[in-house]
C-alpha positions as CSV (number, residue, x, y, z in Angstrom):
1,M,36.4,147.3,29.3
2,S,39.7,145.7,30.1
3,L,42.7,146.4,27.9
4,L,43.5,142.7,28.2
5,P,40.2,141.0,27.9
6,E,41.8,137.6,27.4
7,V,43.4,137.7,30.9
8,T,40.7,136.7,33.3
9,N,42.8,136.6,36.5
10,P,42.7,140.1,38.0
11,Y,46.1,139.7,39.7
12,L,47.7,138.6,36.5
13,T,46.0,141.4,34.7
14,A,47.3,144.0,37.1
15,L,50.9,142.6,36.9
16,T,50.8,142.5,33.1
17,L,49.4,146.0,32.9
18,G,52.1,147.2,35.3
19,L,54.9,145.6,33.2
20,F,53.4,147.2,30.0
21,S,53.1,150.6,31.8
22,G,56.7,150.3,33.0
23,L,58.0,149.7,29.5
24,A,55.8,152.2,27.7
25,F,55.0,155.1,30.0
26,C,56.7,155.1,33.4
27,T,60.2,155.5,32.1
28,S,59.4,158.6,30.0
29,A,57.2,160.1,32.8
30,C,59.7,159.4,35.7
31,L,63.1,159.9,34.0
32,P,63.1,163.7,34.1
33,Y,62.6,163.6,37.9
34,V,65.1,160.8,38.5
35,A,67.8,162.1,36.2
36,S,67.5,165.7,37.6
37,Y,67.8,164.3,41.2
38,I,70.8,162.1,40.2
39,A,72.4,165.2,38.6
40,G,71.7,167.2,41.8
41,I,73.4,164.8,44.2
42,G,76.3,163.9,41.9
43,A,75.5,160.1,41.8
44,G,77.5,157.8,39.7
45,F,76.2,154.6,38.1
46,R,75.8,152.5,41.3
47,R,74.2,155.2,43.4
48,G,72.1,156.2,40.4
49,V,70.7,152.7,40.3
50,A,70.2,152.6,44.1
51,V,68.4,156.0,44.1
52,T,66.2,154.9,41.3
53,A,65.3,151.7,43.2
54,I,64.3,153.8,46.2
55,Y,62.3,156.1,43.9
56,N,60.5,153.0,42.5
57,F,59.8,151.8,46.0
58,G,58.1,155.1,46.7
59,R,55.9,154.7,43.6
60,V,55.0,151.1,44.6
61,A,54.1,152.4,48.1
62,A,51.9,155.0,46.6
63,Y,50.0,152.4,44.5
64,A,49.6,150.3,47.6
65,I,48.3,153.2,49.6
66,I,45.7,154.0,46.9
67,G,44.7,150.4,46.8
68,A,44.4,150.2,50.6
69,A,42.3,153.3,50.6
70,I,39.9,151.9,48.1
71,A,39.8,148.6,50.0
72,M,38.9,150.3,53.3
73,L,36.7,153.1,52.1
74,R,35.2,151.6,48.9
75,F,34.8,155.2,47.6
76,S,33.4,156.0,44.2
77,L,35.8,156.6,41.3
78,D,33.5,159.0,39.6
79,D,34.8,161.9,37.4
80,A,34.3,164.6,40.0
81,F,36.2,162.7,42.7
82,F,39.0,161.7,40.3
83,A,39.5,165.3,39.0
84,S,39.7,166.6,42.6
85,Y,42.1,163.9,43.7
86,Q,44.4,164.4,40.7
87,D,44.6,168.1,41.5
88,Y,45.7,167.4,45.1
89,A,48.2,164.8,43.9
90,L,49.7,167.3,41.5
91,I,50.0,169.9,44.2
92,A,51.8,167.3,46.4
93,L,54.2,166.4,43.6
94,G,54.8,170.1,42.9
95,V,55.6,171.1,46.5
96,V,57.9,168.1,47.0
97,S,59.8,168.7,43.7
98,I,60.3,172.4,44.4
99,G,61.4,171.7,48.0
100,I,63.9,169.0,46.9
101,G,65.1,171.1,44.0
102,A,65.7,174.1,46.3
103,N,67.6,171.9,48.8
104,V,69.8,170.5,46.0
105,I,70.7,174.0,44.8
106,R,71.4,175.1,48.3
107,N,73.7,172.1,49.0
108,S,75.5,172.5,45.7
109,R,76.3,176.2,46.5
110,K,77.8,175.1,49.8
111,Q,79.9,172.4,48.1
112,Q,83.6,172.8,48.9
113,C,85.1,169.9,47.0
114,T,83.7,170.4,43.5
115,G,83.7,167.1,41.6
116,C,84.9,164.9,44.5
117,A,82.0,162.6,44.3
118,A,82.0,162.5,40.5
119,E,85.7,161.6,40.3
120,D,85.2,158.4,42.1
121,G,82.2,157.5,40.0
122,G,79.8,157.9,42.9
123,K,81.6,155.3,44.9
124,T,81.8,157.4,48.0
125,S,78.3,158.6,47.7
126,G,77.2,155.0,47.1
127,N,78.9,153.9,50.4
128,R,77.1,156.6,52.3
129,L,73.8,155.5,50.8
130,T,74.1,152.1,52.2
131,G,74.0,153.6,55.7
132,R,70.9,155.7,55.2
133,F,67.6,155.7,53.4
134,D,67.3,158.4,50.7
135,L,64.1,160.1,51.8
136,H,64.2,162.6,49.0
137,A,64.2,159.9,46.3
138,F,61.4,158.1,48.1
139,S,59.3,161.2,48.5
140,L,59.7,162.0,44.7
141,G,58.6,158.4,43.9
142,L,55.7,158.5,46.4
143,T,54.2,161.8,45.2
144,R,54.7,160.9,41.5
145,G,53.0,157.6,42.1
146,L,50.0,159.2,43.7
147,I,49.1,160.7,40.3
148,V,46.8,158.2,38.7
149,C,47.8,157.3,35.1
150,P,45.2,155.7,32.6
151,L,46.5,152.2,33.2
152,L,46.5,152.6,36.9
153,M,42.9,153.8,36.6
154,Q,42.1,150.6,34.6
155,V,43.6,148.6,37.5
156,L,41.6,150.5,40.1
157,L,38.4,149.8,38.2
158,I,39.3,146.1,38.1
159,S,39.8,146.2,41.9
160,V,36.6,148.0,42.6
161,A,34.7,145.4,40.6
162,S,36.2,142.7,42.8
163,A,34.0,141.1,45.4
164,A,36.7,141.1,48.1
165,P,37.7,144.6,49.2
166,V,41.2,143.5,50.1
167,D,41.8,142.7,46.5
168,S,42.1,146.4,45.8
169,F,45.3,146.5,47.8
170,F,46.9,143.5,46.3
171,I,45.9,144.4,42.7
172,A,47.3,147.9,43.0
173,L,50.5,146.5,44.7
174,L,51.0,144.0,41.8
175,F,50.6,146.8,39.3
176,G,53.2,148.9,41.1
177,L,55.7,146.0,41.2
178,G,55.2,145.5,37.5
179,T,56.0,149.1,36.8
180,A,59.1,148.9,38.8
181,L,60.5,146.3,36.4
182,S,61.2,148.9,33.7
183,P,64.3,150.3,31.9
184,L,64.3,153.2,34.3
185,L,66.9,151.6,36.5
186,L,69.3,151.2,33.6
187,F,68.7,154.6,32.1
188,A,69.1,156.4,35.5
189,G,72.3,154.5,36.1
190,V,73.7,155.4,32.7
191,A,72.7,159.1,33.3
192,G,74.6,159.1,36.6
193,W,77.6,157.5,34.9
194,L,77.6,160.1,32.1
195,L,77.2,163.0,34.5
196,S,80.1,161.8,36.6
197,K,82.4,162.2,33.6
198,A,82.4,166.0,33.9
199,P,83.9,166.6,37.4
200,L,84.8,170.2,36.5
201,W,81.2,171.0,35.9
202,R,80.0,169.1,39.0
203,K,78.6,172.2,40.8
204,W,76.8,173.6,37.8
205,I,75.3,170.2,36.9
206,A,74.0,169.9,40.4
207,M,72.5,173.3,40.3
208,A,70.9,172.6,36.9
209,G,69.4,169.4,38.3
210,G,67.9,171.3,41.2
211,A,66.6,173.9,38.8
212,V,64.9,171.3,36.6
213,L,63.3,169.7,39.6
214,M,61.9,173.1,40.6
215,L,60.6,173.7,37.1
216,L,59.0,170.3,37.1
217,G,57.3,171.2,40.4
218,I,56.1,174.5,39.1
219,S,54.7,172.8,36.0
220,A,52.8,170.3,38.3
221,L,51.3,173.2,40.3
222,V,50.3,175.1,37.1
223,N,48.6,171.9,35.8
224,A,46.7,171.6,39.0
225,A,45.6,175.2,38.9
226,F,44.4,175.1,35.3
227,S,42.8,171.7,35.5
228,G,40.5,172.7,38.3
Protein backbone atom coordinates (compact mmCIF):
# COMPACT_ATOMS: atom_id res chain seq x y z
CA MET A 1 0.00 0.00 0.00
CA SER A 2 1.43 3.35 -1.03
CA LEU A 3 2.06 5.99 1.58
CA LEU A 4 0.71 8.47 -0.97
CA PRO A 5 -2.31 6.73 -2.51
CA GLU A 6 -3.57 9.94 -4.12
CA VAL A 7 -0.42 10.22 -6.25
CA THR A 8 -0.83 7.85 -9.20
CA ASN A 9 2.31 8.79 -11.17
CA PRO A 10 5.14 6.51 -9.91
CA TYR A 11 7.81 9.08 -10.80
CA LEU A 12 6.07 11.83 -8.88
CA THR A 13 5.47 9.42 -6.00
CA ALA A 14 9.17 8.56 -5.85
CA LEU A 15 10.24 12.20 -5.92
CA THR A 16 7.67 13.17 -3.28
CA LEU A 17 8.68 10.34 -0.98
CA GLY A 18 12.32 11.35 -1.48
CA LEU A 19 11.60 14.92 -0.49
CA PHE A 20 9.68 13.75 2.57
CA SER A 21 12.47 11.34 3.52
CA GLY A 22 15.08 14.08 3.15
CA LEU A 23 13.14 16.36 5.47
CA ALA A 24 12.11 13.77 8.04
CA PHE A 25 14.71 11.01 8.17
CA CYS A 26 17.83 11.47 6.05
CA THR A 27 19.16 14.50 7.90
CA SER A 28 19.09 12.81 11.30
CA ALA A 29 20.47 9.55 9.92
CA CYS A 30 23.29 11.10 7.88
CA LEU A 31 24.33 14.10 9.96
CA PRO A 32 26.47 12.10 12.45
CA TYR A 33 28.57 10.73 9.57
CA VAL A 34 28.83 14.04 7.72
CA ALA A 35 29.52 16.17 10.80
CA SER A 36 32.17 13.74 12.05
CA TYR A 37 33.92 13.77 8.70
CA ILE A 38 33.73 17.56 8.47
CA ALA A 39 35.28 17.77 11.94
CA GLY A 40 37.96 15.31 10.91
CA ILE A 41 39.09 17.27 7.86
CA GLY A 42 38.71 20.71 9.44
CA ALA A 43 36.28 22.00 6.84
CA GLY A 44 34.76 25.45 7.14
CA PHE A 45 31.31 26.43 5.89
CA ARG A 46 32.03 26.33 2.17
CA ARG A 47 33.95 23.08 2.19
CA GLY A 48 31.42 21.59 4.59
CA VAL A 49 28.66 22.28 2.07
CA ALA A 50 30.80 20.93 -0.80
CA VAL A 51 31.68 17.75 1.09
CA THR A 52 28.03 17.20 1.96
CA ALA A 53 27.02 17.66 -1.67
CA ILE A 54 29.53 14.94 -2.63
CA TYR A 55 28.19 12.74 0.18
CA ASN A 56 24.67 13.22 -1.17
CA PHE A 57 25.91 12.40 -4.65
CA GLY A 58 27.17 9.11 -3.24
CA ARG A 59 23.75 8.35 -1.75
CA VAL A 60 21.99 9.14 -5.02
CA ALA A 61 24.45 6.88 -6.83
CA ALA A 62 23.64 4.08 -4.37
CA TYR A 63 19.91 4.40 -5.00
CA ALA A 64 20.54 4.40 -8.76
CA ILE A 65 22.67 1.25 -8.43
CA ILE A 66 19.93 -0.49 -6.45
CA GLY A 67 17.32 0.55 -9.00
CA ALA A 68 19.51 -0.59 -11.89
CA ALA A 69 20.09 -3.96 -10.22
CA ILE A 70 16.37 -4.47 -9.83
CA ALA A 71 15.80 -3.38 -13.43
CA MET A 72 18.36 -5.86 -14.80
CA LEU A 73 17.82 -8.80 -12.49
CA ARG A 74 14.18 -8.34 -11.42
CA PHE A 75 15.07 -10.16 -8.22
CA SER A 76 12.57 -10.82 -5.47
CA LEU A 77 12.33 -8.43 -2.56
CA ASP A 78 11.26 -11.10 -0.09
CA ASP A 79 12.10 -10.93 3.61
CA ALA A 80 15.00 -13.40 3.46
CA PHE A 81 16.74 -11.60 0.63
CA PHE A 82 16.15 -8.19 2.19
CA ALA A 83 17.56 -9.25 5.58
CA SER A 84 20.67 -10.71 3.96
CA TYR A 85 21.19 -7.65 1.79
CA GLN A 86 20.84 -5.27 4.74
CA ASP A 87 23.51 -7.19 6.66
CA TYR A 88 26.00 -6.89 3.82
CA ALA A 89 25.17 -3.20 3.38
CA LEU A 90 25.78 -2.59 7.10
CA ILE A 91 29.10 -4.40 6.88
CA ALA A 92 30.15 -2.24 3.93
CA LEU A 93 29.19 0.94 5.80
CA GLY A 94 31.02 -0.25 8.92
CA VAL A 95 34.24 -1.10 7.11
CA VAL A 96 34.27 2.17 5.15
CA SER A 97 33.48 4.28 8.24
CA ILE A 98 36.18 2.61 10.33
CA GLY A 99 38.73 2.96 7.54
CA ILE A 100 37.98 6.65 6.94
CA GLY A 101 37.91 7.36 10.69
CA ALA A 102 41.29 5.70 11.17
CA ASN A 103 42.71 7.67 8.25
CA VAL A 104 41.38 10.93 9.72
CA ILE A 105 43.02 10.19 13.08
CA ARG A 106 46.31 9.28 11.43
CA ASN A 107 46.36 12.49 9.39
CA SER A 108 45.42 14.64 12.38
CA ARG A 109 48.33 13.23 14.39
CA LYS A 110 50.70 14.15 11.57
CA GLN A 111 49.35 17.67 11.31
CA GLN A 112 52.07 20.27 11.77
CA CYS A 113 50.11 23.48 11.50
CA THR A 114 47.35 23.01 14.03
CA GLY A 115 44.35 25.18 13.18
CA CYS A 116 45.70 26.58 9.88
CA ALA A 117 42.74 25.36 7.89
CA ALA A 118 40.32 26.44 10.58
CA GLU A 119 41.67 29.97 10.83
CA ASP A 120 40.80 30.76 7.24
CA GLY A 121 37.33 29.30 7.69
CA GLY A 122 38.08 26.39 5.38
CA LYS A 123 39.03 28.69 2.50
CA THR A 124 42.28 26.93 1.73
CA SER A 125 40.72 23.52 2.05
CA GLY A 126 37.82 24.63 -0.09
CA ASN A 127 40.23 25.71 -2.85
CA ARG A 128 41.96 22.34 -2.72
CA LEU A 129 38.60 20.61 -2.97
CA THR A 130 37.85 22.24 -6.31
CA GLY A 131 40.86 20.46 -7.79
CA ARG A 132 39.91 16.98 -6.63
CA PHE A 133 36.97 14.75 -5.88
CA ASP A 134 36.54 13.87 -2.20
CA LEU A 135 36.40 10.10 -2.50
CA HIS A 136 35.99 9.62 1.25
CA ALA A 137 32.81 11.71 1.37
CA PHE A 138 31.50 9.92 -1.71
CA SER A 139 32.27 6.49 -0.20
CA LEU A 140 30.47 7.38 3.02
CA GLY A 141 27.42 8.52 1.09
CA LEU A 142 27.49 5.50 -1.22
CA THR A 143 27.67 2.92 1.57
CA ARG A 144 25.11 4.78 3.71
CA GLY A 145 22.77 4.92 0.73
CA LEU A 146 23.04 1.18 0.13
CA ILE A 147 21.15 0.60 3.38
CA VAL A 148 17.47 0.43 2.47
CA CYS A 149 15.24 2.61 4.65
CA PRO A 150 11.46 2.01 4.88
CA LEU A 151 10.61 4.75 2.39
CA LEU A 152 13.18 3.48 -0.09
CA MET A 153 11.64 0.03 0.27
CA GLN A 154 8.28 1.58 -0.58
CA VAL A 155 9.81 3.08 -3.71
CA LEU A 156 11.42 -0.23 -4.67
CA LEU A 157 8.10 -2.02 -4.32
CA ILE A 158 6.53 0.60 -6.60
CA SER A 159 9.29 0.05 -9.15
CA VAL A 160 8.97 -3.75 -9.06
CA ALA A 161 5.24 -3.43 -9.76
CA SER A 162 5.99 -1.35 -12.84
CA ALA A 163 5.61 -3.04 -16.21
CA ALA A 164 8.83 -1.57 -17.62
CA PRO A 165 12.01 -2.85 -15.85
CA VAL A 166 13.89 0.37 -16.63
CA ASP A 167 11.40 2.24 -14.45
CA SER A 168 13.14 0.77 -11.39
CA PHE A 169 16.27 2.76 -12.20
CA PHE A 170 14.52 6.07 -12.81
CA ILE A 171 12.16 5.71 -9.85
CA ALA A 172 15.03 4.95 -7.45
CA LEU A 173 17.08 7.79 -8.95
CA LEU A 174 14.24 10.29 -8.49
CA PHE A 175 13.84 9.19 -4.89
CA GLY A 176 17.54 9.79 -4.32
CA LEU A 177 17.42 13.24 -5.88
CA GLY A 178 14.49 14.09 -3.62
CA THR A 179 16.40 13.06 -0.51
CA ALA A 180 19.36 15.23 -1.57
CA LEU A 181 17.15 18.32 -1.28
CA SER A 182 17.26 18.27 2.51
CA PRO A 183 18.47 20.57 5.32
CA LEU A 184 21.59 18.39 5.58
CA LEU A 185 23.57 20.76 3.37
CA LEU A 186 22.84 23.73 5.62
CA PHE A 187 23.35 21.86 8.88
CA ALA A 188 26.66 20.43 7.70
CA GLY A 189 27.87 23.84 6.56
CA VAL A 190 26.94 25.38 9.90
CA ALA A 191 28.70 22.52 11.72
CA GLY A 192 31.85 23.22 9.71
CA TRP A 193 31.62 26.93 10.45
CA LEU A 194 31.19 26.36 14.19
CA LEU A 195 34.04 23.88 14.39
CA SER A 196 36.34 26.27 12.54
CA LYS A 197 35.90 28.81 15.36
CA ALA A 198 38.10 26.74 17.69
CA PRO A 199 41.52 26.72 15.95
CA LEU A 200 43.40 25.86 19.14
CA TRP A 201 41.43 22.67 19.41
CA ARG A 202 41.74 21.80 15.72
CA LYS A 203 43.82 18.65 16.17
CA TRP A 204 41.64 17.29 18.96
CA ILE A 205 38.42 18.06 17.10
CA ALA A 206 39.78 16.19 14.09
CA MET A 207 40.74 13.19 16.21
CA ALA A 208 37.32 13.23 17.86
CA GLY A 209 35.65 13.29 14.45
CA GLY A 210 37.69 10.29 13.34
CA ALA A 211 36.90 8.45 16.56
CA VAL A 212 33.16 9.04 16.14
CA LEU A 213 33.34 7.72 12.57
CA MET A 214 35.05 4.59 13.84
CA LEU A 215 32.42 4.15 16.56
CA LEU A 216 29.66 4.55 13.99
CA GLY A 217 31.35 1.92 11.86
CA ILE A 218 31.68 -0.47 14.80
CA SER A 219 28.00 0.10 15.59
CA ALA A 220 27.07 -0.82 12.00
CA LEU A 221 29.10 -4.04 12.23
CA VAL A 222 27.50 -4.94 15.56
CA ASN A 223 24.04 -4.35 14.10
CA ALA A 224 24.90 -6.60 11.15
CA ALA A 225 26.17 -9.32 13.48
CA PHE A 226 23.13 -9.33 15.76
CA SER A 227 20.51 -8.92 13.05
CA GLY A 228 21.62 -12.10 11.29
